[in-house]
mmCIF file of the N, C-alpha and C atoms, coordinates in Angstrom:
data_MODEL
# 
_entry.id   MODEL 
# 
loop_
_atom_site.group_PDB 
_atom_site.id 
_atom_site.type_symbol 
_atom_site.label_atom_id 
_atom_site.label_alt_id 
_atom_site.label_comp_id 
_atom_site.label_asym_id 
_atom_site.label_entity_id 
_atom_site.label_seq_id 
_atom_site.pdbx_PDB_ins_code 
_atom_site.Cartn_x 
_atom_site.Cartn_y 
_atom_site.Cartn_z 
_atom_site.occupancy 
_atom_site.B_iso_or_equiv 
_atom_site.pdbx_formal_charge 
_atom_site.auth_seq_id 
_atom_site.auth_comp_id 
_atom_site.auth_asym_id 
_atom_site.auth_atom_id 
_atom_site.pdbx_PDB_model_num 
ATOM 1   N N  . MET A 1 1  ? 30.103 -14.433 -8.501  1.00 0.00 ? 1  MET A N  1 
ATOM 2   C CA . MET A 1 1  ? 30.293 -14.330 -9.931  1.00 0.00 ? 1  MET A CA 1 
ATOM 3   C C  . MET A 1 1  ? 29.332 -15.397 -10.577 1.00 0.00 ? 1  MET A C  1 
ATOM 4   N N  . GLY A 1 2  ? 29.047 -16.457 -9.892  1.00 0.00 ? 2  GLY A N  1 
ATOM 5   C CA . GLY A 1 2  ? 28.138 -17.506 -10.443 1.00 0.00 ? 2  GLY A CA 1 
ATOM 6   C C  . GLY A 1 2  ? 26.778 -16.931 -10.806 1.00 0.00 ? 2  GLY A C  1 
ATOM 7   N N  . ALA A 1 3  ? 26.258 -16.049 -9.925  1.00 0.00 ? 3  ALA A N  1 
ATOM 8   C CA . ALA A 1 3  ? 24.950 -15.457 -10.202 1.00 0.00 ? 3  ALA A CA 1 
ATOM 9   C C  . ALA A 1 3  ? 24.977 -14.616 -11.418 1.00 0.00 ? 3  ALA A C  1 
ATOM 10  N N  . LEU A 1 4  ? 26.075 -13.898 -11.667 1.00 0.00 ? 4  LEU A N  1 
ATOM 11  C CA . LEU A 1 4  ? 26.189 -13.092 -12.934 1.00 0.00 ? 4  LEU A CA 1 
ATOM 12  C C  . LEU A 1 4  ? 26.262 -13.988 -14.105 1.00 0.00 ? 4  LEU A C  1 
ATOM 13  N N  . MET A 1 5  ? 26.947 -15.063 -13.999 1.00 0.00 ? 5  MET A N  1 
ATOM 14  C CA . MET A 1 5  ? 27.108 -15.949 -15.191 1.00 0.00 ? 5  MET A CA 1 
ATOM 15  C C  . MET A 1 5  ? 25.702 -16.604 -15.540 1.00 0.00 ? 5  MET A C  1 
ATOM 16  N N  . ARG A 1 6  ? 24.853 -16.892 -14.552 1.00 0.00 ? 6  ARG A N  1 
ATOM 17  C CA . ARG A 1 6  ? 23.549 -17.509 -14.822 1.00 0.00 ? 6  ARG A CA 1 
ATOM 18  C C  . ARG A 1 6  ? 22.624 -16.505 -15.524 1.00 0.00 ? 6  ARG A C  1 
ATOM 19  N N  . LEU A 1 7  ? 22.915 -15.210 -15.441 1.00 0.00 ? 7  LEU A N  1 
ATOM 20  C CA . LEU A 1 7  ? 22.086 -14.218 -16.123 1.00 0.00 ? 7  LEU A CA 1 
ATOM 21  C C  . LEU A 1 7  ? 22.222 -14.301 -17.650 1.00 0.00 ? 7  LEU A C  1 
ATOM 22  N N  . SER A 1 8  ? 23.349 -14.846 -18.087 1.00 0.00 ? 8  SER A N  1 
ATOM 23  C CA . SER A 1 8  ? 23.607 -15.027 -19.550 1.00 0.00 ? 8  SER A CA 1 
ATOM 24  C C  . SER A 1 8  ? 23.699 -13.629 -20.187 1.00 0.00 ? 8  SER A C  1 
ATOM 25  N N  . ARG A 1 9  ? 24.236 -12.650 -19.477 1.00 0.00 ? 9  ARG A N  1 
ATOM 26  C CA . ARG A 1 9  ? 24.386 -11.289 -20.077 1.00 0.00 ? 9  ARG A CA 1 
ATOM 27  C C  . ARG A 1 9  ? 25.879 -10.932 -19.876 1.00 0.00 ? 9  ARG A C  1 
ATOM 28  N N  . PRO A 1 10 ? 26.326 -10.086 -20.758 1.00 0.00 ? 10 PRO A N  1 
ATOM 29  C CA . PRO A 1 10 ? 27.769 -9.616  -20.632 1.00 0.00 ? 10 PRO A CA 1 
ATOM 30  C C  . PRO A 1 10 ? 27.875 -8.833  -19.340 1.00 0.00 ? 10 PRO A C  1 
ATOM 31  N N  . TYR A 1 11 ? 29.032 -8.898  -18.728 1.00 0.00 ? 11 TYR A N  1 
ATOM 32  C CA . TYR A 1 11 ? 29.295 -8.160  -17.473 1.00 0.00 ? 11 TYR A CA 1 
ATOM 33  C C  . TYR A 1 11 ? 30.808 -7.957  -17.380 1.00 0.00 ? 11 TYR A C  1 
ATOM 34  N N  . GLY A 1 12 ? 31.173 -7.119  -16.534 1.00 0.00 ? 12 GLY A N  1 
ATOM 35  C CA . GLY A 1 12 ? 32.605 -6.858  -16.235 1.00 0.00 ? 12 GLY A CA 1 
ATOM 36  C C  . GLY A 1 12 ? 32.713 -6.027  -14.932 1.00 0.00 ? 12 GLY A C  1 
ATOM 37  N N  . PHE A 1 13 ? 33.888 -6.000  -14.419 1.00 0.00 ? 13 PHE A N  1 
ATOM 38  C CA . PHE A 1 13 ? 34.155 -5.243  -13.160 1.00 0.00 ? 13 PHE A CA 1 
ATOM 39  C C  . PHE A 1 13 ? 35.152 -4.155  -13.483 1.00 0.00 ? 13 PHE A C  1 
ATOM 40  N N  . VAL A 1 14 ? 34.865 -3.009  -13.007 1.00 0.00 ? 14 VAL A N  1 
ATOM 41  C CA . VAL A 1 14 ? 35.724 -1.826  -13.120 1.00 0.00 ? 14 VAL A CA 1 
ATOM 42  C C  . VAL A 1 14 ? 36.359 -1.582  -11.778 1.00 0.00 ? 14 VAL A C  1 
ATOM 43  N N  . LEU A 1 15 ? 37.668 -1.612  -11.698 1.00 0.00 ? 15 LEU A N  1 
ATOM 44  C CA . LEU A 1 15 ? 38.335 -1.313  -10.455 1.00 0.00 ? 15 LEU A CA 1 
ATOM 45  C C  . LEU A 1 15 ? 38.749 0.116   -10.446 1.00 0.00 ? 15 LEU A C  1 
ATOM 46  N N  . ASN A 1 16 ? 38.458 0.812   -9.371  1.00 0.00 ? 16 ASN A N  1 
ATOM 47  C CA . ASN A 1 16 ? 38.943 2.200   -9.244  1.00 0.00 ? 16 ASN A CA 1 
ATOM 48  C C  . ASN A 1 16 ? 39.600 2.436   -7.987  1.00 0.00 ? 16 ASN A C  1 
ATOM 49  N N  . GLN A 1 17 ? 40.310 3.491   -7.821  1.00 0.00 ? 17 GLN A N  1 
ATOM 50  C CA . GLN A 1 17 ? 41.133 3.831   -6.670  1.00 0.00 ? 17 GLN A CA 1 
ATOM 51  C C  . GLN A 1 17 ? 42.210 2.784   -6.456  1.00 0.00 ? 17 GLN A C  1 
ATOM 52  N N  . CYS A 1 18 ? 42.720 2.194   -7.570  1.00 0.00 ? 18 CYS A N  1 
ATOM 53  C CA . CYS A 1 18 ? 43.724 1.170   -7.484  1.00 0.00 ? 18 CYS A CA 1 
ATOM 54  C C  . CYS A 1 18 ? 45.132 1.799   -7.272  1.00 0.00 ? 18 CYS A C  1 
ATOM 55  N N  . PRO A 1 19 ? 45.938 1.062   -6.567  1.00 0.00 ? 19 PRO A N  1 
ATOM 56  C CA . PRO A 1 19 ? 47.335 1.566   -6.556  1.00 0.00 ? 19 PRO A CA 1 
ATOM 57  C C  . PRO A 1 19 ? 47.971 1.374   -7.927  1.00 0.00 ? 19 PRO A C  1 
ATOM 58  N N  . THR A 1 20 ? 49.021 2.111   -8.207  1.00 0.00 ? 20 THR A N  1 
ATOM 59  C CA . THR A 1 20 ? 49.659 2.028   -9.542  1.00 0.00 ? 20 THR A CA 1 
ATOM 60  C C  . THR A 1 20 ? 50.349 0.701   -9.671  1.00 0.00 ? 20 THR A C  1 
ATOM 61  N N  . GLY A 1 21 ? 50.656 0.329   -10.919 1.00 0.00 ? 21 GLY A N  1 
ATOM 62  C CA . GLY A 1 21 ? 51.328 -0.926  -11.189 1.00 0.00 ? 21 GLY A CA 1 
ATOM 63  C C  . GLY A 1 21 ? 52.743 -0.977  -10.685 1.00 0.00 ? 21 GLY A C  1 
ATOM 64  N N  . ARG A 1 22 ? 53.254 0.160   -10.224 1.00 0.00 ? 22 ARG A N  1 
ATOM 65  C CA . ARG A 1 22 ? 54.668 0.210   -9.611  1.00 0.00 ? 22 ARG A CA 1 
ATOM 66  C C  . ARG A 1 22 ? 54.667 -0.377  -8.197  1.00 0.00 ? 22 ARG A C  1 
ATOM 67  N N  . THR A 1 23 ? 53.481 -0.547  -7.601  1.00 0.00 ? 23 THR A N  1 
ATOM 68  C CA . THR A 1 23 ? 53.504 -1.064  -6.241  1.00 0.00 ? 23 THR A CA 1 
ATOM 69  C C  . THR A 1 23 ? 53.249 -2.561  -6.196  1.00 0.00 ? 23 THR A C  1 
ATOM 70  N N  . PRO A 1 24 ? 53.621 -3.236  -5.171  1.00 0.00 ? 24 PRO A N  1 
ATOM 71  C CA . PRO A 1 24 ? 53.360 -4.694  -5.071  1.00 0.00 ? 24 PRO A CA 1 
ATOM 72  C C  . PRO A 1 24 ? 51.829 -5.042  -5.225  1.00 0.00 ? 24 PRO A C  1 
ATOM 73  N N  . THR A 1 25 ? 50.974 -4.237  -4.622  1.00 0.00 ? 25 THR A N  1 
ATOM 74  C CA . THR A 1 25 ? 49.577 -4.438  -4.696  1.00 0.00 ? 25 THR A CA 1 
ATOM 75  C C  . THR A 1 25 ? 49.082 -4.190  -6.143  1.00 0.00 ? 25 THR A C  1 
ATOM 76  N N  . GLY A 1 26 ? 49.637 -3.180  -6.784  1.00 0.00 ? 26 GLY A N  1 
ATOM 77  C CA . GLY A 1 26 ? 49.233 -2.895  -8.160  1.00 0.00 ? 26 GLY A CA 1 
ATOM 78  C C  . GLY A 1 26 ? 49.588 -4.035  -9.050  1.00 0.00 ? 26 GLY A C  1 
ATOM 79  N N  . ARG A 1 27 ? 50.802 -4.666  -8.867  1.00 0.00 ? 27 ARG A N  1 
ATOM 80  C CA . ARG A 1 27 ? 51.209 -5.837  -9.657  1.00 0.00 ? 27 ARG A CA 1 
ATOM 81  C C  . ARG A 1 27 ? 50.313 -7.022  -9.458  1.00 0.00 ? 27 ARG A C  1 
ATOM 82  N N  . ARG A 1 28 ? 49.866 -7.229  -8.183  1.00 0.00 ? 28 ARG A N  1 
ATOM 83  C CA . ARG A 1 28 ? 49.011 -8.336  -7.880  1.00 0.00 ? 28 ARG A CA 1 
ATOM 84  C C  . ARG A 1 28 ? 47.605 -8.146  -8.652  1.00 0.00 ? 28 ARG A C  1 
ATOM 85  N N  . ILE A 1 29 ? 47.155 -6.918  -8.601  1.00 0.00 ? 29 ILE A N  1 
ATOM 86  C CA . ILE A 1 29 ? 45.847 -6.645  -9.303  1.00 0.00 ? 29 ILE A CA 1 
ATOM 87  C C  . ILE A 1 29 ? 46.002 -6.915  -10.806 1.00 0.00 ? 29 ILE A C  1 
ATOM 88  N N  . GLU A 1 30 ? 47.095 -6.482  -11.406 1.00 0.00 ? 30 GLU A N  1 
ATOM 89  C CA . GLU A 1 30 ? 47.281 -6.743  -12.752 1.00 0.00 ? 30 GLU A CA 1 
ATOM 90  C C  . GLU A 1 30 ? 47.369 -8.209  -13.115 1.00 0.00 ? 30 GLU A C  1 
ATOM 91  N N  . GLY A 1 31 ? 47.911 -9.007  -12.209 1.00 0.00 ? 31 GLY A N  1 
ATOM 92  C CA . GLY A 1 31 ? 47.951 -10.446 -12.419 1.00 0.00 ? 31 GLY A CA 1 
ATOM 93  C C  . GLY A 1 31 ? 46.572 -11.090 -12.299 1.00 0.00 ? 31 GLY A C  1 
ATOM 94  N N  . ALA A 1 32 ? 45.638 -10.448 -11.573 1.00 0.00 ? 32 ALA A N  1 
ATOM 95  C CA . ALA A 1 32 ? 44.300 -11.010 -11.441 1.00 0.00 ? 32 ALA A CA 1 
ATOM 96  C C  . ALA A 1 32 ? 43.521 -10.985 -12.712 1.00 0.00 ? 32 ALA A C  1 
ATOM 97  N N  . VAL A 1 33 ? 43.911 -10.124 -13.639 1.00 0.00 ? 33 VAL A N  1 
ATOM 98  C CA . VAL A 1 33 ? 43.135 -9.998  -14.906 1.00 0.00 ? 33 VAL A CA 1 
ATOM 99  C C  . VAL A 1 33 ? 43.164 -11.317 -15.660 1.00 0.00 ? 33 VAL A C  1 
ATOM 100 N N  . SER A 1 34 ? 44.282 -11.979 -15.706 1.00 0.00 ? 34 SER A N  1 
ATOM 101 C CA . SER A 1 34 ? 44.409 -13.195 -16.459 1.00 0.00 ? 34 SER A CA 1 
ATOM 102 C C  . SER A 1 34 ? 43.657 -14.353 -15.776 1.00 0.00 ? 34 SER A C  1 
ATOM 103 N N  . LEU A 1 35 ? 43.554 -14.247 -14.437 1.00 0.00 ? 35 LEU A N  1 
ATOM 104 C CA . LEU A 1 35 ? 42.775 -15.317 -13.742 1.00 0.00 ? 35 LEU A CA 1 
ATOM 105 C C  . LEU A 1 35 ? 41.281 -15.160 -13.820 1.00 0.00 ? 35 LEU A C  1 
ATOM 106 N N  . LEU A 1 36 ? 40.845 -13.916 -13.680 1.00 0.00 ? 36 LEU A N  1 
ATOM 107 C CA . LEU A 1 36 ? 39.377 -13.704 -13.677 1.00 0.00 ? 36 LEU A CA 1 
ATOM 108 C C  . LEU A 1 36 ? 38.804 -13.465 -15.130 1.00 0.00 ? 36 LEU A C  1 
ATOM 109 N N  . GLY A 1 37 ? 39.539 -12.712 -15.901 1.00 0.00 ? 37 GLY A N  1 
ATOM 110 C CA . GLY A 1 37 ? 39.086 -12.466 -17.243 1.00 0.00 ? 37 GLY A CA 1 
ATOM 111 C C  . GLY A 1 37 ? 37.919 -11.609 -17.391 1.00 0.00 ? 37 GLY A C  1 
ATOM 112 N N  . VAL A 1 38 ? 37.450 -10.975 -16.325 1.00 0.00 ? 38 VAL A N  1 
ATOM 113 C CA . VAL A 1 38 ? 36.204 -10.140 -16.362 1.00 0.00 ? 38 VAL A CA 1 
ATOM 114 C C  . VAL A 1 38 ? 36.525 -8.754  -15.884 1.00 0.00 ? 38 VAL A C  1 
ATOM 115 N N  . LEU A 1 39 ? 37.793 -8.399  -15.663 1.00 0.00 ? 39 LEU A N  1 
ATOM 116 C CA . LEU A 1 39 ? 38.089 -7.031  -15.196 1.00 0.00 ? 39 LEU A CA 1 
ATOM 117 C C  . LEU A 1 39 ? 38.310 -6.148  -16.442 1.00 0.00 ? 39 LEU A C  1 
ATOM 118 N N  . ALA A 1 40 ? 37.601 -5.021  -16.418 1.00 0.00 ? 40 ALA A N  1 
ATOM 119 C CA . ALA A 1 40 ? 37.740 -4.017  -17.496 1.00 0.00 ? 40 ALA A CA 1 
ATOM 120 C C  . ALA A 1 40 ? 39.131 -3.287  -17.318 1.00 0.00 ? 40 ALA A C  1 
ATOM 121 N N  . LEU A 1 41 ? 39.691 -3.075  -18.488 1.00 0.00 ? 41 LEU A N  1 
ATOM 122 C CA . LEU A 1 41 ? 40.935 -2.367  -18.496 1.00 0.00 ? 41 LEU A CA 1 
ATOM 123 C C  . LEU A 1 41 ? 40.765 -1.012  -19.162 1.00 0.00 ? 41 LEU A C  1 
ATOM 124 N N  . PRO A 1 42 ? 41.490 -0.004  -18.734 1.00 0.00 ? 42 PRO A N  1 
ATOM 125 C CA . PRO A 1 42 ? 42.507 -0.056  -17.736 1.00 0.00 ? 42 PRO A CA 1 
ATOM 126 C C  . PRO A 1 42 ? 41.948 0.109   -16.287 1.00 0.00 ? 42 PRO A C  1 
ATOM 127 N N  . PHE A 1 43 ? 42.721 -0.279  -15.321 1.00 0.00 ? 43 PHE A N  1 
ATOM 128 C CA . PHE A 1 43 ? 42.298 0.013   -13.937 1.00 0.00 ? 43 PHE A CA 1 
ATOM 129 C C  . PHE A 1 43 ? 42.375 1.465   -13.748 1.00 0.00 ? 43 PHE A C  1 
ATOM 130 N N  . ILE A 1 44 ? 41.437 1.995   -12.971 1.00 0.00 ? 44 ILE A N  1 
ATOM 131 C CA . ILE A 1 44 ? 41.441 3.457   -12.653 1.00 0.00 ? 44 ILE A CA 1 
ATOM 132 C C  . ILE A 1 44 ? 42.259 3.601   -11.408 1.00 0.00 ? 44 ILE A C  1 
ATOM 133 N N  . VAL A 1 45 ? 43.468 4.160   -11.548 1.00 0.00 ? 45 VAL A N  1 
ATOM 134 C CA . VAL A 1 45 ? 44.385 4.286   -10.424 1.00 0.00 ? 45 VAL A CA 1 
ATOM 135 C C  . VAL A 1 45 ? 44.069 5.575   -9.610  1.00 0.00 ? 45 VAL A C  1 
ATOM 136 N N  . GLN A 1 46 ? 44.517 5.639   -8.426  1.00 0.00 ? 46 GLN A N  1 
ATOM 137 C CA . GLN A 1 46 ? 44.320 6.816   -7.550  1.00 0.00 ? 46 GLN A CA 1 
ATOM 138 C C  . GLN A 1 46 ? 45.137 8.042   -8.147  1.00 0.00 ? 46 GLN A C  1 
ATOM 139 N N  . ARG A 1 47 ? 44.382 9.020   -8.428  1.00 0.00 ? 47 ARG A N  1 
ATOM 140 C CA . ARG A 1 47 ? 44.977 10.327  -8.928  1.00 0.00 ? 47 ARG A CA 1 
ATOM 141 C C  . ARG A 1 47 ? 44.251 11.469  -8.252  1.00 0.00 ? 47 ARG A C  1 
ATOM 142 N N  . ALA A 1 48 ? 44.976 12.484  -7.985  1.00 0.00 ? 48 ALA A N  1 
ATOM 143 C CA . ALA A 1 48 ? 44.446 13.721  -7.315  1.00 0.00 ? 48 ALA A CA 1 
ATOM 144 C C  . ALA A 1 48 ? 43.327 14.309  -8.162  1.00 0.00 ? 48 ALA A C  1 
ATOM 145 N N  . ASP A 1 49 ? 43.459 14.221  -9.510  1.00 0.00 ? 49 ASP A N  1 
ATOM 146 C CA . ASP A 1 49 ? 42.384 14.776  -10.322 1.00 0.00 ? 49 ASP A CA 1 
ATOM 147 C C  . ASP A 1 49 ? 40.986 14.171  -10.093 1.00 0.00 ? 49 ASP A C  1 
ATOM 148 N N  . HIS A 1 50 ? 40.971 12.888  -9.699  1.00 0.00 ? 50 HIS A N  1 
ATOM 149 C CA . HIS A 1 50 ? 39.683 12.304  -9.421  1.00 0.00 ? 50 HIS A CA 1 
ATOM 150 C C  . HIS A 1 50 ? 39.076 12.947  -8.177  1.00 0.00 ? 50 HIS A C  1 
ATOM 151 N N  . GLN A 1 51 ? 39.872 13.143  -7.134  1.00 0.00 ? 51 GLN A N  1 
ATOM 152 C CA . GLN A 1 51 ? 39.352 13.790  -5.915  1.00 0.00 ? 51 GLN A CA 1 
ATOM 153 C C  . GLN A 1 51 ? 38.962 15.250  -6.208  1.00 0.00 ? 51 GLN A C  1 
ATOM 154 N N  . ASP A 1 52 ? 39.749 15.922  -6.945  1.00 0.00 ? 52 ASP A N  1 
ATOM 155 C CA . ASP A 1 52 ? 39.438 17.298  -7.247  1.00 0.00 ? 52 ASP A CA 1 
ATOM 156 C C  . ASP A 1 52 ? 38.141 17.438  -8.061  1.00 0.00 ? 52 ASP A C  1 
ATOM 157 N N  . ALA A 1 53 ? 37.959 16.562  -9.030  1.00 0.00 ? 53 ALA A N  1 
ATOM 158 C CA . ALA A 1 53 ? 36.788 16.564  -9.872  1.00 0.00 ? 53 ALA A CA 1 
ATOM 159 C C  . ALA A 1 53 ? 35.482 16.281  -9.056  1.00 0.00 ? 53 ALA A C  1 
ATOM 160 N N  . ILE A 1 54 ? 35.625 15.258  -8.176  1.00 0.00 ? 54 ILE A N  1 
ATOM 161 C CA . ILE A 1 54 ? 34.467 14.925  -7.365  1.00 0.00 ? 54 ILE A CA 1 
ATOM 162 C C  . ILE A 1 54 ? 34.093 16.131  -6.458  1.00 0.00 ? 54 ILE A C  1 
ATOM 163 N N  . GLY A 1 55 ? 35.015 16.758  -5.865  1.00 0.00 ? 55 GLY A N  1 
ATOM 164 C CA . GLY A 1 55 ? 34.817 17.905  -5.033  1.00 0.00 ? 55 GLY A CA 1 
ATOM 165 C C  . GLY A 1 55 ? 34.096 19.079  -5.757  1.00 0.00 ? 55 GLY A C  1 
ATOM 166 N N  . LEU A 1 56 ? 34.332 19.174  -7.069  1.00 0.00 ? 56 LEU A N  1 
ATOM 167 C CA . LEU A 1 56 ? 33.725 20.219  -7.854  1.00 0.00 ? 56 LEU A CA 1 
ATOM 168 C C  . LEU A 1 56 ? 32.484 19.738  -8.585  1.00 0.00 ? 56 LEU A C  1 
ATOM 169 N N  . GLY A 1 57 ? 32.090 18.470  -8.413  1.00 0.00 ? 57 GLY A N  1 
ATOM 170 C CA . GLY A 1 57 ? 30.957 17.970  -9.079  1.00 0.00 ? 57 GLY A CA 1 
ATOM 171 C C  . GLY A 1 57 ? 31.182 17.751  -10.563 1.00 0.00 ? 57 GLY A C  1 
ATOM 172 N N  . LEU A 1 58 ? 32.405 17.480  -10.971 1.00 0.00 ? 58 LEU A N  1 
ATOM 173 C CA . LEU A 1 58 ? 32.725 17.294  -12.371 1.00 0.00 ? 58 LEU A CA 1 
ATOM 174 C C  . LEU A 1 58 ? 33.351 15.906  -12.595 1.00 0.00 ? 58 LEU A C  1 
ATOM 175 N N  . GLY A 1 59 ? 33.427 15.516  -13.849 1.00 0.00 ? 59 GLY A N  1 
ATOM 176 C CA . GLY A 1 59 ? 34.193 14.347  -14.252 1.00 0.00 ? 59 GLY A CA 1 
ATOM 177 C C  . GLY A 1 59 ? 35.619 14.787  -14.513 1.00 0.00 ? 59 GLY A C  1 
ATOM 178 N N  . VAL A 1 60 ? 36.558 13.890  -14.509 1.00 0.00 ? 60 VAL A N  1 
ATOM 179 C CA . VAL A 1 60 ? 37.938 14.224  -14.674 1.00 0.00 ? 60 VAL A CA 1 
ATOM 180 C C  . VAL A 1 60 ? 38.229 14.822  -16.083 1.00 0.00 ? 60 VAL A C  1 
ATOM 181 N N  . ALA A 1 61 ? 37.483 14.347  -17.048 1.00 0.00 ? 61 ALA A N  1 
ATOM 182 C CA . ALA A 1 61 ? 37.603 14.890  -18.470 1.00 0.00 ? 61 ALA A CA 1 
ATOM 183 C C  . ALA A 1 61 ? 37.108 16.330  -18.519 1.00 0.00 ? 61 ALA A C  1 
ATOM 184 N N  . GLU A 1 62 ? 36.126 16.677  -17.646 1.00 0.00 ? 62 GLU A N  1 
ATOM 185 C CA . GLU A 1 62 ? 35.709 18.084  -17.602 1.00 0.00 ? 62 GLU A CA 1 
ATOM 186 C C  . GLU A 1 62 ? 36.642 18.927  -16.938 1.00 0.00 ? 62 GLU A C  1 
ATOM 187 N N  . LEU A 1 63 ? 37.295 18.386  -15.818 1.00 0.00 ? 63 LEU A N  1 
ATOM 188 C CA . LEU A 1 63 ? 38.215 19.171  -15.030 1.00 0.00 ? 63 LEU A CA 1 
ATOM 189 C C  . LEU A 1 63 ? 39.510 19.442  -15.824 1.00 0.00 ? 63 LEU A C  1 
ATOM 190 N N  . ASP A 1 64 ? 40.072 18.407  -16.422 1.00 0.00 ? 64 ASP A N  1 
ATOM 191 C CA . ASP A 1 64 ? 41.318 18.612  -17.171 1.00 0.00 ? 64 ASP A CA 1 
ATOM 192 C C  . ASP A 1 64 ? 41.342 17.514  -18.237 1.00 0.00 ? 64 ASP A C  1 
ATOM 193 N N  . PRO A 1 65 ? 40.826 17.788  -19.430 1.00 0.00 ? 65 PRO A N  1 
ATOM 194 C CA . PRO A 1 65 ? 40.720 16.763  -20.477 1.00 0.00 ? 65 PRO A CA 1 
ATOM 195 C C  . PRO A 1 65 ? 42.101 16.144  -20.908 1.00 0.00 ? 65 PRO A C  1 
ATOM 196 N N  . ASP A 1 66 ? 43.197 16.795  -20.632 1.00 0.00 ? 66 ASP A N  1 
ATOM 197 C CA . ASP A 1 66 ? 44.486 16.350  -21.032 1.00 0.00 ? 66 ASP A CA 1 
ATOM 198 C C  . ASP A 1 66 ? 45.260 15.612  -19.844 1.00 0.00 ? 66 ASP A C  1 
ATOM 199 N N  . SER A 1 67 ? 44.569 15.429  -18.769 1.00 0.00 ? 67 SER A N  1 
ATOM 200 C CA . SER A 1 67 ? 45.219 14.775  -17.664 1.00 0.00 ? 67 SER A CA 1 
ATOM 201 C C  . SER A 1 67 ? 45.382 13.287  -17.805 1.00 0.00 ? 67 SER A C  1 
ATOM 202 N N  . LYS A 1 68 ? 46.211 12.675  -17.030 1.00 0.00 ? 68 LYS A N  1 
ATOM 203 C CA . LYS A 1 68 ? 46.336 11.218  -17.032 1.00 0.00 ? 68 LYS A CA 1 
ATOM 204 C C  . LYS A 1 68 ? 45.105 10.569  -16.526 1.00 0.00 ? 68 LYS A C  1 
ATOM 205 N N  . ALA A 1 69 ? 44.372 11.142  -15.551 1.00 0.00 ? 69 ALA A N  1 
ATOM 206 C CA . ALA A 1 69 ? 43.150 10.597  -15.065 1.00 0.00 ? 69 ALA A CA 1 
ATOM 207 C C  . ALA A 1 69 ? 42.092 10.620  -16.151 1.00 0.00 ? 69 ALA A C  1 
ATOM 208 N N  . ALA A 1 70 ? 42.015 11.667  -16.904 1.00 0.00 ? 70 ALA A N  1 
ATOM 209 C CA . ALA A 1 70 ? 41.055 11.665  -18.049 1.00 0.00 ? 70 ALA A CA 1 
ATOM 210 C C  . ALA A 1 70 ? 41.406 10.688  -19.144 1.00 0.00 ? 70 ALA A C  1 
ATOM 211 N N  . GLU A 1 71 ? 42.693 10.511  -19.384 1.00 0.00 ? 71 GLU A N  1 
ATOM 212 C CA . GLU A 1 71 ? 43.152 9.570   -20.341 1.00 0.00 ? 71 GLU A CA 1 
ATOM 213 C C  . GLU A 1 71 ? 42.674 8.108   -19.902 1.00 0.00 ? 71 GLU A C  1 
ATOM 214 N N  . LEU A 1 72 ? 42.756 7.802   -18.671 1.00 0.00 ? 72 LEU A N  1 
ATOM 215 C CA . LEU A 1 72 ? 42.353 6.470   -18.192 1.00 0.00 ? 72 LEU A CA 1 
ATOM 216 C C  . LEU A 1 72 ? 40.823 6.287   -18.443 1.00 0.00 ? 72 LEU A C  1 
ATOM 217 N N  . ILE A 1 73 ? 40.090 7.310   -18.072 1.00 0.00 ? 73 ILE A N  1 
ATOM 218 C CA . ILE A 1 73 ? 38.619 7.188   -18.259 1.00 0.00 ? 73 ILE A CA 1 
ATOM 219 C C  . ILE A 1 73 ? 38.267 7.061   -19.697 1.00 0.00 ? 73 ILE A C  1 
ATOM 220 N N  . ASN A 1 74 ? 38.922 7.835   -20.591 1.00 0.00 ? 74 ASN A N  1 
ATOM 221 C CA . ASN A 1 74 ? 38.662 7.690   -22.011 1.00 0.00 ? 74 ASN A CA 1 
ATOM 222 C C  . ASN A 1 74 ? 39.055 6.346   -22.528 1.00 0.00 ? 74 ASN A C  1 
ATOM 223 N N  . GLN A 1 75 ? 40.112 5.759   -22.017 1.00 0.00 ? 75 GLN A N  1 
ATOM 224 C CA . GLN A 1 75 ? 40.492 4.399   -22.453 1.00 0.00 ? 75 GLN A CA 1 
ATOM 225 C C  . GLN A 1 75 ? 39.424 3.361   -21.988 1.00 0.00 ? 75 GLN A C  1 
ATOM 226 N N  . LEU A 1 76 ? 38.877 3.514   -20.847 1.00 0.00 ? 76 LEU A N  1 
ATOM 227 C CA . LEU A 1 76 ? 37.915 2.582   -20.339 1.00 0.00 ? 76 LEU A CA 1 
ATOM 228 C C  . LEU A 1 76 ? 36.671 2.604   -21.224 1.00 0.00 ? 76 LEU A C  1 
# 
């Protein structure tokens, strides 16, 4: 992260394939946001629509614009 800070440019990290906040790992990831301050929100959690879209060569918003997966991408 030090190298990124020396660039003097804005940056952030997008986490994808995250477990949901209902799991212990998901809660730990959510807690990391306050520590690092550079994680983009929302985290992109594991959803079947992501896998289906990749298999078809589409984005999740193209596959199903009303899905929870598409909602996360639109929020990001």
